[in-house]
N, C-alpha and C positions, 0 to 999 in steps of 0.2 A: 248655576239654579239648572234643576232641572225643569223637562217642558210640562209636566203636569205643576208645577208650581207656580208658570206664566199667568198673570194679566196685565193685559195692556192697559186696561182701564184703570191700573194703581202705579202706572208707570209713568215717567215724565225724565226729560234728559235720558232717555236710554239708548241701547242698541240690542236689537236680539238676534243673534244668529245662528241663519234656520239653514243647516243640510239639505239638500234635495233630499224632497220623499218625506220629511220629518214634520209636517201638519200645521208649515207654517200658514195657507189658506186658511185651515181650520182653525187656527189662532187669533186671524182676524178677524172669521165668521165669529167665531163664539163673542168674541170682543163688542163685535158690533149689536149680536141679537139683544145684549145684555144691558148695552147703551140706553138707561132709560131719562136723560137728561134732553130738554129738551130743544137744547139746539144740537146739528149734527157734525159728526166726525168728519174731517177732512181726511180723506183717503186718495192719495197719490201715488200715481205710480209712474212711468217713461214712455209705455208706446200706448197707441189706438188700439191697438191690438191685446195688451195688456188691460186695458181699460176691460174692452169687451169682453177676456175671458173672466175676470172677476167678477164683472157685471153677471154673467151667466152665472158661475156660484151663488154668489150671494142670491140671485133668484131663485137658484133650485134649495139654496137652504129659509128661502122665503123670510129673507130679514127683511123688516119695514124702511121702504126707500128716504123715508124721513128720517132714519136714522145715521146715516151718511150722506155724502156729497164726493162725488166719485170722476174723477179727472188726471191728466197729465201733468205733470210738473210743466213744464212750458206752456199748453192751455192754461192751466193758471196763473202762470206769471203773466200770460196776454191775455187773460180778461182783467187782472189786478191793474197793468198798466195803462190798461183803456179805459178804467173806470177813473182815475186820476192821473191825467194826461200832463197836465203841469207839473204836476208834484213829480210824477218820476221821470219829465223830462227828455221824453223821446219825441223821434221824429216819427208820426203815425203812418208816413210809408213803408215803414218796417215791417208793419202788420198786414197791410193791404199786397205788400210783393206777393207775386208768385211763388217764388221761394224765398220766404222768411229771412231775416238773418236772425240766427236763434240767440246767438252768442249777444249783438246790441239787446233783443229784448231781455235774455237774463240778467245783462249788465243793471237794464233801468230797473229792472222789479228788483235788483238786489240794495239801487240806490233808492227807490221808495220806501221798502221796507225798513233799512235804515235811518230812514229821514225822521220812523217813529209817529209821523201824521196818523198812519193808518191805523196801529195798533190797536187802538177802540173799535174799529169797524170789525178790525181782524177777530178778537177777541168776543166782539158781539154777535159774530155771524157765526162761531163755530167752538166746539167744547173741546175737540182734540187737534193733533195733527199725526197721524200715521202715515207712514210712505214705506211702500212695496221695492222690491228689488234693490234696497240702497246701493247695494254693489255696483250698480249703472248708472250710479250719481257721477255726473261729470264735475269739476274744481267750482264753476260757477251755479250747477244747479245747487250742489251742496251748500251752496253761499246763501242762498234763496231759503233752504230748509232750516239752515243755519240762525239767517235774520227772523224766518216767521218764528221761530221757536221761542224767541223771545216773549209772543204774547199769545202762545198758547201752551200746555202740558204735550211734549213731543215723544213720539218715539220714533226709531226707523227699525226696518228690520230686512235682511238680507244674507248674504256669504259672500266672504270677499275670494272663495274658490271659483264662483261662478260668475265673475268678472268678466266677459268675452268682447261686450261691446264697446266701441271707441267713437271719442266724436271731434276728430281732426284738432281744430284749433283750440278743443276743449278738451282735456284729457281727463278721465276718470279722477276722483277723488283717492286718495291714498286710504285705504282703509285703516291700517296701523294708526296711522299720523292724523290727517287730518277729520275723519269719520270715529275713532276714537277719540282724538282730544274733547269735541264738542257733546258726543253721547258717550260717557266714560262707563255708565251703569252699563255692566253686560251680562245677558243673558243667554241660552242656551238650548236649542232642542235638539232631544237626545234616541229619541226613538222611532227606528225606520219604519213607520206608520206603511208607507206605502208597499212593502213588502211585505210586512206583517199579515195586512187585509188582502195579499193576494198569496197569501201560504208561504211565500220563500222567504223568511224571517234572517235564516243564514246568509243570504245574499246581502239581506239590507244591512247589517252588521259590520260585512267583511266591504262592503260600500265605505261606511263608514269609518273603519281602520283605514283603508287605502284612503282617503278623504285627508287623515291623519299625516299618512306618509308622503304625500305629494304638498301640503302645507308645508312639511319638514324640507323639502327638494327630494327625498329618497325616492329609488324604486318601488314598484306594486308587482309582488312577484305572484302570478295568475299561478302558480303553483300551489298557493296556499288558499287560491280559490274554492269555495265550496262546488264541487266535480257535479253535481246534477243540475247547477244551476248557470255554470260560467262553463265556455268550449271554447278550447283555444287553436285558431287556426294557424298553422304555423307556414309563413310564407319565404320564400327561398331568393328572391329577388329573379328570377328568371320568367321565360314567356310563361311559362303555365300559371305563375300568381294571379293573371286574368281570369281564369276556372274557379282556383281555387276561391276569387273574391267574388263570383258570379252564384258559385253555388253556396257561398256562406250567405251572400244576400237575400238566396231565395230558403232561408229556411225558414220550417214552416211554423207559424203560432200555434201553441201549445192546447187552444180550443177552437173548435169552428170557427167564432165570429171575431177572432182572437185579430189584435196587431202587431205589425212590425214597424220598427224604424230602423234604416238602413242609413248609417252615416261615414258620408261623404268628408273630402274636404273643404275648409269655407272657402276657399280663396279658388278655387274651378269649379263652378256652376255646371261649364261643357260636361266637363268628368262626370259631375251627378248624373246630367241629363240622357249622357248616351248608355250609364249606366242602368236608370230607370227604363232606358227604351230597350234595354237587352232580361230586365229582368221579369218573366209573366205576370201580371196583374200588376204590377209599379207602375204608381205615379210620383211626381216631383213634387218638394214642396216650394214654392214661390217665394220670392224676395217681394217686400210688400211695395216696391216702387216699378216692378213690371216693367224694367226698362227693357227688355228684348222687343214688345208690346208698344210702349212709346216712341221707342229706335224707329218701328218699323211702320209705324203712321204717319210721324214725322218723315220720312224720305218717301211715302207711296203716292207718287206720281200717277193717275189714271192713264193719262195720255203718254206718257214715257213709252219708248220701245220696249223698254227692260220691266214694264210693269207686272206681266203675265208669270217672268222670272221671278220677281220680287215675292208675290202671291205663293208659286208654289214652292218656292226655298222657303221662305217662312214656313207653312204648313209642316212641311218636312221636319222642322224641328221641332213640331208639338206633338208628332205623329208617326206611326212605322208605317212602312208598304208605300209610301209616296214615291222615290224615285226620282228626282226631280230632272236629272238628264235623261232618262229614257222617256217620261212623262211628256216632256218638253219635245224632244224627238217626232215623237208619235203627231203632237199638234201640228206642228210640220208638215206631217206626211199628208195630213187630214186634212189642213189649210191647202195643196196641190191637187189633192181628191188623186192620190193615187195610193190610197190606204182598201188592203185586202178585207180589210174587219169593219165592221161598224161602231161606230165610236161609242165608248162608254159613257154611262153617267158622268162621271168628272169628266171625261174628254169633251162631252158634250155640254157640259156648262162650259169649261175655256174657253170653247168657241163662241159660245153665248157674250162671256165675258171680252173678247177681243171685238167681237162686233157692238157692245154697247160701252166700256169701260164706262161702269156705275160699280157706286159702292153695293148696290143691290146685289148684282151679279157677280162681283168678289166676293158677297160672303157665299153667294149660293154655290160658290167654285168650291171654297173652303169646307164648306156642309159636305158637300157631294165627295171632297177625298175622303172625310171623314167613314164611309158607309162601301168602303173597296172592302172587298175580300183581303183579308189579311192585314186591315191596317186597326191601328191600337192607338187610341189618345192615350198618352201619358205626361199631357202639359195640360189637363181639363182646365186650371184656371187662367190663364193665357189662352186657350181656346176661348169660353166662354166671354171671357173680356172683347176678345178680340171679335167674336161675333156680335154682340151687344153694340160693340163702337160701329161697327158696318151699317146694321142695321138700322141705327141712329142715325149715320152718316147719311143715308140712303134717302131718307125722309126729304131734306133740303131744308134750305132755308134755317136753318139751326145752325149750333157747332160744327166745326171741321171735323173729318176723322180725327186728326192728332186732339182738336179739343176734348173730342168725348173721351177717349182714349184718356188723357189724363185726367177727368173727373170720375172715370169710372176708378181708375187706382186709387181715387182721394176718396171716393165711397170705400173702397176694398179695406183702406187703411184701419178702418171702423170696424169690421165684423171680424169675429171668432171664429177662425177656420175649422169646419171639422179633421177631423181626421182620418183619412182613407186607410185600407187594411195592410197598404203596403207602400210605406212612404220614404221616399229617396231625398236627402239632404243635407246641408251641415249643422255643424252646433249652432250657428247662429240662426239656422231660421227652426232647428226643431226646440231649442230653449224654451223650459214652460209645457214641452208638449212631454205625454206619458204613455208608452206604448208597453204591451207582455214581454216585447222581444226588440231589444237593442243590437244591433248587427253594426260593432265599430270596422268597419274597412278602411282605416287610415292610422292605427294609434302607434306606431313610429315617430309620424310626424306634427302631432299634436301638443302644445304646451301643459302645461298641469291643471289651467282651466277649462280647456275645452278637453283633456283627457275627461275630467273627472265631471263633467257635462255629457259629455257622449257617453259613458259607462252607467251614468243614472238614469237611464231613460226608460229603460225595460224594467218593468217592475216584479219576471216571472222568469228573465232568463235572458242571459249576455252570453254573444259571440263576439271576442276580439280576435281581428287579423292581425298580426304581428312577426315580423323577423326572432323575436325570442322572447320569453316567457317574462324575462324582466322590462318592464315598461318603464324606460327611462323618460319621464317628458323632457320638451325642449323648450331649450329658454324661451 
């Protein structure tokens, strides 16, 4: 069924296959706008960031919040079993733990739903159940939706070629087997609206053709791409590749306020960070776990001999121009009183920290480092979170620096982060984002799903770096 024929309000037991940029969010928004029943539609997705992005789109479209209840699958499962703890047969500790056991939570929700005792409550609470990004459903999450669909007309929306997430001991549900078996009525979106709206329709249709090739396990030939929209940067495996990658990553946006996404390999955040540090104006897109900050906060002992070293080293991982070895050597000279030059603001802040050993002076030092000549912050999200945590810890009598860093991280999971002009990240971090230009740095080493996600991030132009024009997705 073509995209213009699909009406989610008329579907039950159905799945909608939605290639990137083909109007999936508009389909959901349109259905919610036209929903006129008293009961809201339950709209679920996977991450808090995804919830924030959907809420932003729905608010922009002026959809009445009374028409829907929006949340994550796991969040809804947690609320469900906490409302019926005895029937769910769960241990309350799994909900209050600092790191909840999501597998146990999902299993408890499935038991509760399959028991049939809450069916009337669910049917009385919601009109329908829609699930977005269904390709990211784990086996247990799919079991939750499958059980809930016994009580509500249900429809799932997603794209099996964008399934790039994993859940450890709870792997993704198979789209052709588990998903298709329970939601057999299939509909497909087929118009590349992202590219049509950007005036690059030929690129959109070529990407749809590339999607079919990738699904079939066949190579994608860049020689057949629209030349005005797709640029191939040939790599040869020599030392000169780094310069070619930097030049590609610096590709200009087609308009003054345009955006560029630079996509590196998912398994190497340090490589992405180094790339961002070397590209003028680039910043990194950070993982929501903010692992670097949380680990730093856990290990920082203000009274330790290496405290200053830890602070400066951490700052050097967020901004250019710090030079920890030279900076620390200069501090030693100033401490001995043998320096010929007067201390800079940053050096003076380091001396204050050594004298006070406080979170306040630690934050002042990092702030002073950002103001040095030649310094550019390329990890602003981590920097802001770190400074906020240090300032909060400096008040005293409240949570520790580590506890504050964790709290800030959890608050950040709920936010829809804005897109900088030039962002560097991986497919895992950039999935769902859209820019005018996408630059794929590691095309030879991506599997079909990651390659497709990477290629579809740019609405007007695509730059692909690879050894050959024949892109063969890795297994």
